[in-house]
BATORLUM-715150 format. One record per residue (C-alpha): residue number from 1; x, y, z. Coordinates in steps of 0.5 Angstrom, whole numbers, plus 500, padded with zeros to 3 digits. Layout:
! BATORLUM-715150
num  u  v  w
NUM  X  Y  Z
...
! end
This chain:
! BATORLUM-715150
num  u  v  w
1  373  848  868
2  371  844  863
3  375  843  856
4  370  847  852
5  373  853  857
6  380  851  855
7  379  852  848
8  383  858  845
9  379  862  840
10  381  867  835
11  380  874  836
12  379  879  830
13  385  883  829
14  383  891  828
15  386  897  831
16  382  896  838
17  382  891  843
18  377  890  848
19  380  886  854
20  373  885  858
21  372  878  855
22  380  876  858
23  382  874  865
24  388  879  868
25  392  873  868
26  392  873  860
27  394  880  858
28  401  878  859
29  401  873  853
30  395  876  849
31  398  884  848
32  405  882  845
33  401  877  840
34  396  882  839
35  401  888  838
36  406  883  833
37  399  882  829
38  397  889  828
39  404  891  827
40  404  886  821
41  398  889  818
42  400  896  819
43  397  898  825
44  401  903  828
45  396  906  833
46  391  902  837
47  386  902  843
48  386  898  849
49  380  898  852
50  381  896  860
51  375  899  863
52  375  904  869
53  373  900  874
54  378  899  880
55  384  901  875
56  387  894  877
57  387  892  870
58  389  899  867
59  395  899  872
60  397  892  869
61  396  894  862
62  401  900  863
63  406  896  867
64  406  891  861
65  407  896  856
66  412  900  860
67  416  894  859
68  415  891  851
69  420  893  846
70  415  894  841
71  411  900  844
72  413  907  842
73  409  911  847
74  402  910  850
75  397  915  854
76  390  914  856
77  384  916  852
78  381  923  851
79  374  924  852
80  372  921  845
81  376  915  845
82  374  912  852
83  378  917  857
84  381  913  863
85  377  907  861
86  382  906  855
87  389  907  853
88  392  909  846
89  398  905  844
90  403  908  839
91  407  901  836
92  414  901  833
93  413  900  825
94  414  893  822
95  418  891  816
96  418  885  812
97  425  883  815
98  422  884  822
99  421  890  827
100  424  896  826
101  428  898  833
102  427  906  834
! end
């Protein structure tokens, strides 16, 4: 791996994150950072695109979501939002002094 591959790159923050360009071992740090930025910007519902494939990435994402305190709830997408290739996540609110714990 050359140094060019190791350079971090900025991901634009929107209410949708496509994981296709990330390695599975990156989601453990990526999702909490992404959720923090979403909450600061006022995004309370986001869509994580993990693809359908074998389901391994989806399962890994769901296991992580179950453990993250900033996640209120999550469910697979419906027919108009990616079906089982995407997960819709409801995040807890963020206030200026920090997160609101529900």
